[in-house]
N, C-alpha and C positions, 0 to 999 in steps of 0.2 A: 498854407503850411510850408515850412522851410526846413530843410535838413542841413546840418553842419557836419562835414566829413573831415576827419583828421587821421593821419597814419603815423605809425612809429614802429620801430623794431626794438624789443627789449632784450636784455641779457636773458638767455633761456632760463637760467636758474631763478630769475626774479620775476618771471611772468605772473605767477600767482600773487606776488606782492603787489604788482600793478593792478590786477583785477580787484584785489581786496581794497586798495586805495580808491578805485573808481566806485565800487559798490558801497563802501562804508564811509567815505569822506566826501567825494565829489557828488554822488547821487543825492544824498540828503540836502545838500546845498542847492542843487539844481531844482529839486522838487519844491523848494520854497520860493522860486522865482516865477513871476507872472509869465504866462505864455509857454512855459516849458511843458512838453508833452511826453517825451520818452528818451531813453538812452539805450543804445544797442552796442554791445561789445563783440566784435568779430575777431577771431583769432585763427592763425595757422602757423605751422612750423616752417621756417625757411632756413637756408644755409647759415645765415649769420646769427639767428636767434629765433625769437617768437615775434611774428608780425601781428600787429593789431590795426584794425580799422574801427574807429570810434565814431558813431553816428548819434547826434542828438537831433531831436525834432522839436520845432518851435512853431507857435502860431504865426509869428511875423518876424522879419529881420529886426524890427524895432524892439520886440520883446527880448531878443538875443543880446541887446546892448547891456542889460543888467549883468550878464555873465562875461561878455567879451570886451566891453568897453567901446570907446569911440571907433577904433579901427577894427571893424567886424571880422576882417580876414586874418588878423593876428592870432596865432595859436595861444591858448592859455595853457602853459606848461609849468606847473609848480617845480620847485627845486628837487623835491623828492622824486618826481617823475623823471626829471633830467638825469638823475643819478642812476635810474633803472634802465634808461634807454641807451641803445647803441647809436641810433639815429632816429630823427623824427622831423616831421614837417614843422616849419616855423610859420607857415601860412596854411589856412584851411580853405576848403571849397564849400560853397553853398549851392544848394539845388532846390528849386521850387518843385514841390510835389504836385504833379498834374493828374495822377491817378493812383489809387491804392485799392487793392482787392484783398479780401480775406476769405479763407475757406469757410464754407457753411457747415462743415462737419463739427 
């Protein structure tokens, strides 16, 4: 299992628009791709605006190519998202998941 991490800071007043874009446009497309497992949207307020950490989880790096293309570390940032963000990563980080625990409650 592999996680893809991307960070950006949105204009505070456009944070909800960004979340809507992720959940209503990006997520349905991701769900259709082989090997896609999950999307996490993490948010916090910072001085400049609203910071986001977006984490997608995939079975393998190879599965991720259908989303990211040949250069797996290149961020996929649509023009709409670029217009919402104050700053964002142009490169992503990948992490191998070596352990995962869930609550039994």
